[in-house]
N, CA and C atoms as an extended XYZ file, in Angstrom:
534
Properties=species:S:1:pos:R:3:atomname:S:1:resname:S:1:resid:I:1 pbc="F F F"
N       129.649      128.518       53.336 N   MET     1
C       130.391      127.350       53.578 CA  MET     1
C       129.449      126.352       54.037 C   MET     1
N       128.538      126.725       55.047 N   ARG     2
C       127.447      125.721       55.547 CA  ARG     2
C       126.680      125.114       54.405 C   ARG     2
N       126.258      125.936       53.367 N   GLY     3
C       125.496      125.239       52.210 CA  GLY     3
C       126.409      124.213       51.425 C   GLY     3
N       127.714      124.684       51.348 N   ARG     4
C       128.565      123.682       50.525 CA  ARG     4
C       128.740      122.383       51.233 C   ARG     4
N       128.984      122.490       52.646 N   LEU     5
C       128.962      121.289       53.545 CA  LEU     5
C       127.672      120.258       53.424 C   LEU     5
N       126.675      121.077       53.621 N   SER     6
C       125.326      120.379       53.492 CA  SER     6
C       125.218      119.511       52.094 C   SER     6
N       125.497      120.344       51.030 N   ARG     7
C       125.616      119.579       49.578 CA  ARG     7
C       126.635      118.534       49.592 C   ARG     7
N       127.744      118.718       50.091 N   LEU     8
C       128.770      117.416       50.221 CA  LEU     8
C       128.172      116.334       50.769 C   LEU     8
N       127.820      116.505       52.059 N   VAL     9
C       127.323      115.500       52.839 CA  VAL     9
C       126.243      114.716       52.079 C   VAL     9
N       125.221      115.665       51.599 N   ALA    10
C       123.993      114.821       51.046 CA  ALA    10
C       124.598      114.237       49.707 C   ALA    10
N       125.329      114.686       48.996 N   ARG    11
C       126.058      114.090       47.712 CA  ARG    11
C       126.648      112.637       47.964 C   ARG    11
N       127.401      112.747       49.057 N   TYR    12
C       128.302      111.545       49.173 CA  TYR    12
C       127.728      110.531       50.428 C   TYR    12
N       127.112      111.095       51.390 N   LEU    13
C       126.780      110.374       52.545 CA  LEU    13
C       125.192      109.891       52.705 C   LEU    13
N       124.505      110.581       52.001 N   ALA    14
C       123.027      110.306       52.085 CA  ALA    14
C       122.384      109.280       51.066 C   ALA    14
N       121.930      108.313       51.652 N   PRO    15
C       121.399      107.156       50.568 CA  PRO    15
C       120.278      107.725       49.843 C   PRO    15
N       119.860      107.200       48.765 N   LYS    16
C       118.762      107.568       48.047 CA  LYS    16
C       117.633      107.135       48.631 C   LYS    16
N       117.700      105.853       49.409 N   LEU    17
C       116.509      105.205       49.958 CA  LEU    17
C       117.049      104.733       51.275 C   LEU    17
N       116.107      104.731       52.242 N   TYR    18
C       116.279      103.885       53.564 CA  TYR    18
C       115.232      102.792       53.571 C   TYR    18
N       115.765      101.544       54.042 N   ALA    19
C       114.774      100.416       54.080 CA  ALA    19
C       115.160       99.763       55.353 C   ALA    19
N       114.148       99.226       55.957 N   ALA    20
C       114.281       98.696       57.388 CA  ALA    20
C       115.222       97.317       57.043 C   ALA    20
N       115.008       96.487       56.049 N   SER    21
C       115.822       95.390       55.723 CA  SER    21
C       115.789       95.116       54.193 C   SER    21
N       116.555       94.075       53.841 N   LEU    22
C       116.482       93.688       52.454 CA  LEU    22
C       115.075       93.285       52.006 C   LEU    22
N       114.437       92.600       52.764 N   ALA    23
C       112.917       92.217       52.528 CA  ALA    23
C       112.060       93.352       52.103 C   ALA    23
N       112.422       94.609       52.788 N   ASP    24
C       111.587       95.829       52.360 CA  ASP    24
C       111.984       96.457       51.064 C   ASP    24
N       113.013       95.943       50.502 N   VAL    25
C       113.387       96.511       49.025 CA  VAL    25
C       112.641       95.666       48.093 C   VAL    25
N       111.864       96.249       47.296 N   SER    26
C       111.171       95.590       46.283 CA  SER    26
C       111.956       95.386       45.008 C   SER    26
N       111.985       94.161       44.633 N   PRO    27
C       112.703       93.951       43.252 CA  PRO    27
C       111.946       94.497       42.123 C   PRO    27
N       110.824       94.610       42.128 N   GLN    28
C       109.979       95.251       41.096 CA  GLN    28
C       110.224       96.800       41.129 C   GLN    28
N       110.366       97.373       42.401 N   ALA    29
C       110.522       98.827       42.533 CA  ALA    29
C       111.872       99.032       41.758 C   ALA    29
N       112.904       98.315       42.054 N   LEU    30
C       114.261       98.379       41.464 CA  LEU    30
C       114.308       98.487       40.053 C   LEU    30
N       113.568       97.665       39.607 N   LEU    31
C       113.314       97.422       37.993 CA  LEU    31
C       112.453       98.756       37.562 C   LEU    31
N       111.576       99.110       38.183 N   ASP    32
C       110.854      100.291       37.711 CA  ASP    32
C       111.695      101.552       37.687 C   ASP    32
N       112.702      101.594       38.670 N   ALA    33
C       113.767      102.785       38.754 CA  ALA    33
C       114.751      102.594       37.753 C   ALA    33
N       114.667      101.524       36.975 N   GLY    34
C       115.775      101.385       35.856 CA  GLY    34
C       116.941      100.521       36.319 C   GLY    34
N       116.858      100.033       37.604 N   ILE    35
C       117.999       99.280       38.064 CA  ILE    35
C       118.004       97.780       37.573 C   ILE    35
N       119.247       97.388       37.168 N   ARG    36
C       119.314       96.138       36.588 CA  ARG    36
C       120.307       95.185       37.215 C   ARG    36
N       121.238       95.886       37.943 N   GLY    37
C       122.252       95.270       38.709 CA  GLY    37
C       122.237       95.722       40.276 C   GLY    37
N       122.516       94.687       41.032 N   VAL    38
C       122.326       95.065       42.464 CA  VAL    38
C       123.723       94.496       43.188 C   VAL    38
N       124.383       95.580       43.804 N   ILE    39
C       125.680       95.283       44.450 CA  ILE    39
C       125.128       95.211       46.019 C   ILE    39
N       125.488       93.885       46.707 N   LEU    40
C       124.943       93.641       48.050 CA  LEU    40
C       126.210       93.644       48.942 C   LEU    40
N       126.041       94.383       50.057 N   ASP    41
C       126.968       94.185       51.263 CA  ASP    41
C       126.933       92.773       51.872 C   ASP    41
N       127.808       92.263       52.446 N   LEU    42
C       127.592       90.891       53.106 CA  LEU    42
C       127.226       90.961       54.485 C   LEU    42
N       128.318       91.540       55.359 N   ASP    43
C       128.061       91.605       56.626 CA  ASP    43
C       126.987       92.546       57.393 C   ASP    43
N       126.126       92.097       58.047 N   ASN    44
C       125.051       92.824       58.698 CA  ASN    44
C       124.225       93.335       57.616 C   ASN    44
N       124.111       93.142       56.420 N   THR    45
C       123.269       93.334       55.301 CA  THR    45
C       122.568       92.038       55.023 C   THR    45
N       123.327       91.028       54.292 N   LEU    46
C       122.997       89.810       54.043 CA  LEU    46
C       122.830       88.858       54.932 C   LEU    46
N       123.909       88.711       55.711 N   VAL    47
C       124.042       87.712       56.915 CA  VAL    47
C       124.504       88.635       58.114 C   VAL    47
N       124.302       88.178       59.450 N   PRO    48
C       124.777       88.798       60.587 CA  PRO    48
C       126.402       88.844       60.476 C   PRO    48
N       127.053       89.684       61.168 N   TRP    49
C       128.516       89.783       60.992 CA  TRP    49
C       129.127       88.501       61.372 C   TRP    49
N       130.122       88.198       60.594 N   SER    50
C       130.825       86.774       60.736 CA  SER    50
C       130.183       85.576       60.566 C   SER    50
N       128.849       85.608       60.323 N   SER    51
C       127.919       84.424       60.276 CA  SER    51
C       128.177       83.701       58.779 C   SER    51
N       128.020       82.459       58.897 N   ASP    52
C       127.883       81.585       57.642 CA  ASP    52
C       126.664       81.204       57.129 C   ASP    52
N       125.576       81.689       57.734 N   ARG    53
C       124.375       81.186       57.600 CA  ARG    53
C       123.417       82.257       57.269 C   ARG    53
N       122.777       81.990       56.080 N   LEU    54
C       121.718       82.941       55.429 CA  LEU    54
C       120.392       82.432       56.097 C   LEU    54
N       119.549       83.571       56.524 N   SER    55
C       118.266       83.291       56.852 CA  SER    55
C       117.452       83.049       55.746 C   SER    55
N       116.174       82.430       55.901 N   ALA    56
C       115.161       82.208       55.124 CA  ALA    56
C       114.823       83.473       54.330 C   ALA    56
N       114.637       84.439       55.071 N   VAL    57
C       114.166       85.862       54.748 CA  VAL    57
C       115.185       86.395       53.502 C   VAL    57
N       116.422       86.464       53.843 N   GLU    58
C       117.315       86.899       52.857 CA  GLU    58
C       117.563       85.877       51.668 C   GLU    58
N       117.341       84.825       51.955 N   ARG    59
C       117.627       83.657       50.784 CA  ARG    59
C       116.359       83.933       49.814 C   ARG    59
N       115.111       84.073       50.641 N   GLU    60
C       113.977       84.418       49.663 CA  GLU    60
C       114.127       85.475       48.802 C   GLU    60
N       114.536       86.662       49.545 N   TRP    61
C       114.808       88.107       48.812 CA  TRP    61
C       115.676       87.928       47.615 C   TRP    61
N       116.866       87.108       47.855 N   VAL    62
C       117.776       86.955       46.732 CA  VAL    62
C       116.941       86.170       45.602 C   VAL    62
N       116.431       85.032       45.886 N   ALA    63
C       115.502       84.239       44.881 CA  ALA    63
C       114.732       85.066       44.012 C   ALA    63
N       113.904       85.986       44.782 N   ARG    64
C       112.972       86.892       44.249 CA  ARG    64
C       113.574       87.953       43.222 C   ARG    64
N       114.649       88.333       43.630 N   CYS    65
C       115.497       89.309       42.844 CA  CYS    65
C       115.982       88.501       41.483 C   CYS    65
N       116.565       87.363       41.545 N   LEU    66
C       117.108       86.678       40.440 CA  LEU    66
C       115.930       86.235       39.651 C   LEU    66
N       114.724       85.980       40.094 N   ALA    67
C       113.597       85.473       39.372 CA  ALA    67
C       113.008       86.694       38.472 C   ALA    67
N       113.120       87.891       39.132 N   SER    68
C       112.677       89.085       38.322 CA  SER    68
C       113.373       89.599       37.242 C   SER    68
N       114.719       89.035       37.176 N   GLY    69
C       115.696       89.344       36.285 CA  GLY    69
C       116.769       90.320       36.560 C   GLY    69
N       116.816       90.686       37.938 N   LEU    70
C       117.889       91.548       38.391 CA  LEU    70
C       119.241       90.640       38.502 C   LEU    70
N       120.377       91.223       38.303 N   ARG    71
C       121.564       90.502       38.642 CA  ARG    71
C       122.240       91.098       39.795 C   ARG    71
N       122.776       90.170       40.579 N   LEU    72
C       123.113       90.599       41.909 CA  LEU    72
C       124.662       90.203       42.152 C   LEU    72
N       125.545       90.841       42.797 N   CYS    73
C       126.841       90.600       43.272 CA  CYS    73
C       127.077       91.080       44.655 C   CYS    73
N       127.891       90.141       45.339 N   ILE    74
C       128.074       90.481       46.751 CA  ILE    74
C       129.516       91.272       46.777 C   ILE    74
N       129.696       92.492       47.370 N   VAL    75
C       130.883       93.107       47.443 CA  VAL    75
C       131.134       93.379       49.062 C   VAL    75
N       132.159       92.718       49.441 N   SER    76
C       132.461       92.804       50.831 CA  SER    76
C       133.871       93.058       51.255 C   SER    76
N       134.115       93.679       52.490 N   ASN    77
C       135.421       93.936       53.041 CA  ASN    77
C       135.740       92.760       53.868 C   ASN    77
N       135.084       91.605       53.937 N   THR    78
C       135.427       90.670       54.978 CA  THR    78
C       136.965       90.290       54.960 C   THR    78
N       137.425       89.874       55.948 N   ARG    79
C       138.841       89.495       56.146 CA  ARG    79
C       138.681       87.909       55.888 C   ARG    79
N       137.604       87.236       55.594 N   ARG    80
C       137.527       85.830       55.326 CA  ARG    80
C       136.919       85.530       53.941 C   ARG    80
N       137.931       85.675       52.925 N   PRO    81
C       137.530       85.202       51.617 CA  PRO    81
C       136.854       84.013       51.341 C   PRO    81
N       137.106       83.050       52.089 N   SER    82
C       136.605       81.674       51.712 CA  SER    82
C       135.140       81.751       52.191 C   SER    82
N       134.742       82.451       53.339 N   ARG    83
C       133.406       82.501       53.858 CA  ARG    83
C       132.594       83.363       52.669 C   ARG    83
N       133.066       84.458       52.173 N   LEU    84
C       132.426       85.349       51.070 CA  LEU    84
C       132.184       84.366       49.774 C   LEU    84
N       133.175       83.685       49.438 N   LYS    85
C       132.986       82.823       48.139 CA  LYS    85
C       131.964       81.712       48.536 C   LYS    85
N       132.046       80.996       49.698 N   ALA    86
C       130.940       80.010       50.068 CA  ALA    86
C       129.613       80.455       49.995 C   ALA    86
N       129.452       81.724       50.518 N   LEU    87
C       128.053       82.180       50.495 CA  LEU    87
C       127.576       82.688       49.073 C   LEU    87
N       128.418       83.145       48.367 N   SER    88
C       128.108       83.576       46.963 CA  SER    88
C       127.867       82.459       46.211 C   SER    88
N       128.573       81.262       46.342 N   GLN    89
C       128.259       79.958       45.728 CA  GLN    89
C       126.990       79.470       46.144 C   GLN    89
N       126.631       79.542       47.337 N   GLU    90
C       125.451       79.052       47.740 CA  GLU    90
C       124.202       79.704       47.307 C   GLU    90
N       124.294       81.038       46.929 N   LEU    91
C       123.354       81.825       46.432 CA  LEU    91
C       123.383       81.835       44.907 C   LEU    91
N       124.520       81.393       44.444 N   GLY    92
C       124.674       81.427       42.831 CA  GLY    92
C       124.836       82.706       42.280 C   GLY    92
N       125.392       83.515       43.012 N   ILE    93
C       125.699       84.953       42.580 CA  ILE    93
C       127.291       85.160       42.750 C   ILE    93
N       127.746       86.005       41.843 N   PRO    94
C       129.245       86.339       42.044 CA  PRO    94
C       129.529       87.221       43.360 C   PRO    94
N       130.854       87.331       43.581 N   CYS    95
C       131.282       88.051       44.665 CA  CYS    95
C       132.569       88.784       44.380 C   CYS    95
N       132.851       90.012       44.920 N   VAL    96
C       134.217       90.597       44.843 CA  VAL    96
C       134.599       91.002       46.286 C   VAL    96
N       135.927       90.816       46.737 N   ARG    97
C       136.428       91.171       47.956 CA  ARG    97
C       136.987       92.588       47.647 C   ARG    97
N       136.629       93.501       48.452 N   ALA    98
C       137.124       95.079       48.087 CA  ALA    98
C       137.241       95.696       49.409 C   ALA    98
N       137.960       96.767       49.312 N   GLY    99
C       138.147       97.643       50.324 CA  GLY    99
C       137.294       98.909       50.116 C   GLY    99
N       136.114       98.655       50.562 N   LYS   100
C       135.069       99.854       50.361 CA  LYS   100
C       135.486      100.905       51.346 C   LYS   100
N       135.468      102.140       51.076 N   PRO   101
C       134.377      102.788       50.072 CA  PRO   101
C       135.288      102.915       48.838 C   PRO   101
N       136.412      102.350       48.622 N   ARG   102
C       137.180      102.477       47.276 CA  ARG   102
C       136.349      102.189       46.135 C   ARG   102
N       136.388      102.689       44.992 N   ARG   103
C       135.765      102.482       43.774 CA  ARG   103
C       135.980      101.137       43.081 C   ARG   103
N       137.188      100.617       43.213 N   ARG   104
C       137.415       99.569       42.419 CA  ARG   104
C       136.465       98.315       42.584 C   ARG   104
N       136.247       97.979       43.653 N   GLY   105
C       135.435       96.867       44.041 CA  GLY   105
C       134.008       97.021       43.406 C   GLY   105
N       133.342       98.280       43.478 N   PHE   106
C       132.137       98.556       42.736 CA  PHE   106
C       132.234       98.286       41.284 C   PHE   106
N       133.318       99.045       40.790 N   ARG   107
C       133.586       98.801       39.426 CA  ARG   107
C       133.649       97.456       38.876 C   ARG   107
N       134.397       96.623       39.717 N   GLN   108
C       134.548       95.264       39.342 CA  GLN   108
C       133.187       94.594       39.303 C   GLN   108
N       132.371       94.883       40.422 N   ALA   109
C       130.971       94.209       40.397 CA  ALA   109
C       130.270       94.679       39.255 C   ALA   109
N       130.213       95.818       38.814 N   MET   110
C       129.464       96.390       37.695 CA  MET   110
C       129.867       95.700       36.432 C   MET   110
N       131.227       95.426       36.195 N   LEU   111
C       131.566       94.591       35.103 CA  LEU   111
C       130.961       93.167       35.137 C   LEU   111
N       130.946       92.567       36.372 N   LEU   112
C       130.488       91.167       36.468 CA  LEU   112
C       128.905       91.223       36.223 C   LEU   112
N       128.280       92.254       36.659 N   LEU   113
C       126.812       92.582       36.267 CA  LEU   113
C       126.576       92.940       34.968 C   LEU   113
N       127.548       93.466       34.173 N   ASP   114
C       127.198       93.989       32.909 CA  ASP   114
C       126.212       95.295       33.067 C   ASP   114
N       126.576       96.019       34.118 N   ALA   115
C       125.788       97.298       34.331 CA  ALA   115
C       126.627       98.528       34.424 C   ALA   115
N       125.859       99.516       34.342 N   SER   116
C       126.546      101.017       34.282 CA  SER   116
C       126.048      101.548       35.669 C   SER   116
N       126.770      102.710       35.941 N   PRO   117
C       126.315      103.289       37.089 CA  PRO   117
C       124.838      103.808       37.216 C   PRO   117
N       124.391      104.116       36.139 N   ALA   118
C       122.903      104.489       35.990 CA  ALA   118
C       122.096      103.427       36.267 C   ALA   118
N       122.327      102.141       36.020 N   THR   119
C       121.505      100.881       36.195 CA  THR   119
C       121.972      100.032       37.428 C   THR   119
N       122.581      100.606       38.262 N   THR   120
C       123.233       99.767       39.431 CA  THR   120
C       122.957      100.304       40.692 C   THR   120
N       122.347       99.565       41.696 N   ALA   121
C       122.133       99.953       43.069 CA  ALA   121
C       123.024       99.237       44.064 C   ALA   121
N       123.153       99.924       44.880 N   VAL   122
C       124.165       99.274       46.188 CA  VAL   122
C       123.237       99.317       47.463 C   VAL   122
N       123.242       98.088       48.122 N   ILE   123
C       122.458       97.982       49.343 CA  ILE   123
C       123.505       97.536       50.501 C   ILE   123
N       123.414       98.402       51.502 N   GLY   124
C       124.406       98.115       52.624 CA  GLY   124
C       123.813       98.544       53.867 C   GLY   124
N       124.626       98.450       54.970 N   ASP   125
C       124.110       98.891       56.278 CA  ASP   125
C       125.044       99.981       56.787 C   ASP   125
N       126.097      100.446       56.133 N   GLN   126
C       126.983      101.406       56.620 CA  GLN   126
C       127.312      102.568       55.804 C   GLN   126
N       127.054      103.760       56.242 N   LEU   127
C       127.068      105.003       55.470 CA  LEU   127
C       128.479      105.305       54.926 C   LEU   127
N       129.587      104.981       55.757 N   LEU   128
C       131.083      105.174       55.356 CA  LEU   128
C       131.729      104.281       54.422 C   LEU   128
N       130.983      103.108       54.260 N   THR   129
C       131.540      102.142       53.114 CA  THR   129
C       130.672      101.897       52.143 C   THR   129
N       129.439      101.479       52.408 N   ASP   130
C       128.666      101.043       51.174 CA  ASP   130
C       127.916      102.223       50.605 C   ASP   130
N       127.409      103.308       51.256 N   ILE   131
C       126.673      104.381       50.754 CA  ILE   131
C       127.692      105.250       50.326 C   ILE   131
N       128.736      105.733       50.890 N   LEU   132
C       129.876      106.484       50.400 CA  LEU   132
C       130.340      106.026       49.095 C   LEU   132
N       130.853      104.630       49.078 N   GLY   133
C       131.362      104.115       47.849 CA  GLY   133
C       130.440      104.232       46.707 C   GLY   133
N       129.283      103.865       47.090 N   GLY   134
C       128.254      103.870       45.767 CA  GLY   134
C       127.911      105.239       45.322 C   GLY   134
N       127.850      106.203       46.278 N   ASN   135
C       127.645      107.591       45.833 CA  ASN   135
C       128.716      108.162       45.108 C   ASN   135
N       130.043      107.789       45.365 N   ARG   136
C       131.113      108.193       44.629 CA  ARG   136
C       131.060      107.922       43.284 C   ARG   136
N       130.338      106.905       43.001 N   LEU   137
C       130.220      106.337       41.631 CA  LEU   137
C       128.870      106.824       40.887 C   LEU   137
N       128.151      107.371       41.583 N   GLY   138
C       126.702      107.768       41.120 CA  GLY   138
C       125.607      106.664       41.166 C   GLY   138
N       125.919      105.521       41.996 N   LEU   139
C       124.900      104.599       41.969 CA  LEU   139
C       123.697      104.792       42.806 C   LEU   139
N       122.750      104.175       42.564 N   TYR   140
C       121.513      104.083       43.547 CA  TYR   140
C       121.901      103.525       44.804 C   TYR   140
N       121.954      104.470       45.974 N   THR   141
C       122.321      103.833       47.259 CA  THR   141
C       121.153      103.575       48.135 C   THR   141
N       121.096      102.289       48.730 N   ILE   142
C       120.084      101.922       49.664 CA  ILE   142
C       120.535      101.649       51.017 C   ILE   142
N       120.372      102.277       52.051 N   LEU   143
C       120.796      102.022       53.389 CA  LEU   143
C       119.669      101.141       54.006 C   LEU   143
N       120.123       99.915       54.590 N   VAL   144
C       119.281       99.104       55.507 CA  VAL   144
C       119.918       99.105       56.756 C   VAL   144
N       118.754       98.776       57.813 N   ARG   145
C       119.343       98.596       59.289 CA  ARG   145
C       120.217       97.428       59.335 C   ARG   145
N       121.135       97.498       60.226 N   ARG   146
C       122.092       96.311       60.381 CA  ARG   146
C       121.450       95.116       61.037 C   ARG   146
N       121.767       93.891       60.525 N   LEU   147
C       121.000       92.732       61.045 CA  LEU   147
C       121.301       92.455       62.550 C   LEU   147
N       122.547       92.959       63.033 N   SER   148
C       123.032       92.409       64.359 CA  SER   148
C       123.915       93.787       64.880 C   SER   148
N       123.896       93.809       66.144 N   HIS   149
C       124.810       94.874       66.764 CA  HIS   149
C       126.156       94.262       66.959 C   HIS   149
N       126.496       92.982       66.906 N   ARG   150
C       127.808       92.302       66.750 CA  ARG   150
C       128.610       92.765       65.588 C   ARG   150
N       129.725       93.448       65.663 N   GLU   151
C       130.453       93.956       64.516 CA  GLU   151
C       131.900       93.890       64.772 C   GLU   151
N       132.581       94.097       63.816 N   PHE   152
C       134.135       94.100       63.761 CA  PHE   152
C       134.223       95.326       64.571 C   PHE   152
N       135.427       95.484       65.335 N   ILE   153
C       135.849       96.739       66.106 CA  ILE   153
C       135.916       97.973       65.491 C   ILE   153
N       136.505       97.794       64.196 N   GLY   154
C       136.552       98.943       63.333 CA  GLY   154
C       135.277       99.657       62.782 C   GLY   154
N       134.381       98.642       62.750 N   THR   155
C       133.004       99.035       62.214 CA  THR   155
C       132.344       99.836       63.475 C   THR   155
N       132.538       99.255       64.674 N   ARG   156
C       131.778       99.961       65.852 CA  ARG   156
C       132.408      101.359       66.027 C   ARG   156
N       133.630      101.451       65.642 N   LEU   157
C       134.289      102.964       65.807 CA  LEU   157
C       133.714      103.781       64.615 C   LEU   157
N       133.565      103.305       63.414 N   SER   158
C       132.802      104.127       62.262 CA  SER   158
C       131.391      104.443       62.600 C   SER   158
N       130.877      103.442       63.387 N   ARG   159
C       129.403      103.875       63.880 CA  ARG   159
C       129.175      105.123       64.581 C   ARG   159
N       130.396      105.488       65.387 N   LEU   160
C       130.356      106.719       66.184 CA  LEU   160
C       130.032      107.947       65.140 C   LEU   160
N       131.025      107.733       64.177 N   ALA   161
C       130.778      109.151       63.036 CA  ALA   161
C       129.562      108.913       62.264 C   ALA   161
N       129.083      107.735       62.157 N   GLU   162
C       127.793      107.551       61.388 CA  GLU   162
C       126.685      108.225       62.330 C   GLU   162
N       126.869      108.045       63.524 N   HIS   163
C       125.666      108.604       64.266 CA  HIS   163
C       125.762      110.110       64.209 C   HIS   163
N       126.796      110.616       64.285 N   ALA   164
C       126.930      112.267       64.102 CA  ALA   164
C       126.452      112.678       62.757 C   ALA   164
N       126.731      111.822       61.626 N   ILE   165
C       126.382      112.145       60.273 CA  ILE   165
C       124.813      111.965       60.209 C   ILE   165
N       124.254      110.924       60.718 N   PHE   166
C       122.730      110.767       60.764 CA  PHE   166
C       122.178      111.985       61.512 C   PHE   166
N       122.618      112.418       62.556 N   SER   167
C       122.092      113.558       63.339 CA  SER   167
C       122.009      114.889       62.290 C   SER   167
N       123.212      115.048       61.495 N   TYR   168
C       123.369      116.197       60.557 CA  TYR   168
C       122.251      115.973       59.551 C   TYR   168
N       122.188      114.715       58.808 N   LEU   169
C       121.285      114.529       57.818 CA  LEU   169
C       119.836      114.674       58.370 C   LEU   169
N       119.461      114.441       59.538 N   GLN   170
C       118.053      114.659       60.087 CA  GLN   170
C       117.769      115.942       60.177 C   GLN   170
N       118.792      116.756       60.580 N   ARG   171
C       118.739      118.199       60.774 CA  ARG   171
C       118.399      118.951       59.493 C   ARG   171
N       118.845      118.227       58.305 N   HIS   172
C       118.761      118.779       56.924 CA  HIS   172
C       117.812      118.019       56.133 C   HIS   172
N       116.643      117.514       56.824 N   GLY   173
C       115.705      116.956       56.045 CA  GLY   173
C       115.445      115.532       55.590 C   GLY   173
N       116.578      114.764       56.076 N   HIS   174
C       116.465      113.287       55.912 CA  HIS   174
C       115.810      112.684       56.964 C   HIS   174
N       114.803      111.792       56.707 N   ARG   175
C       114.232      110.960       57.584 CA  ARG   175
C       114.393      109.589       57.527 C   ARG   175
N       115.484      109.081       58.201 N   PRO   176
C       115.709      107.617       57.908 CA  PRO   176
C       114.488      106.672       58.685 C   PRO   176
N       114.273      105.776       57.817 N   TRP   177
C       113.354      104.576       58.353 CA  TRP   177
C       112.125      105.228       59.056 C   TRP   177
N       111.411      106.219       58.555 N   GLU   178
C       110.169      106.712       59.030 CA  GLU   178
C       108.960      106.132       58.280 C   GLU   178
């Protein structure tokens, strides 16, 4: 039973890659891995939670990705669709409002990106939405550190479960952000 649980946790909740931030994810490394489309989480990945402002670092990273030929799409659970749309328009990339970790939003994004699961990466700050959703479809999942500790109350609660999952993953050989 323990081996089966370990395999399930690794399959669905362990990211393929840990990165301290978006800036630490190399567009060239993604291309070298066969990635052509990138699904980006919004809150605490691209911008701090509930923020309308992109930092120069995230803006530059998006520009580097687009210049390298990667296609990007924002997929977010935000309750403010007008904010999501404004930020996606500002960056010149499409967006999908979705209930992650459900697969529907990820599939919509892949259609917009003209990408398959084998050529799509998901970058986000949460195991239970971004990583779980991406892993359910066999996408290349990348977990980044959250930009801010300020979060939606539901996210703060899921962070408690995330902490336990991280401990489990570390006991089984995963070394986040080393």
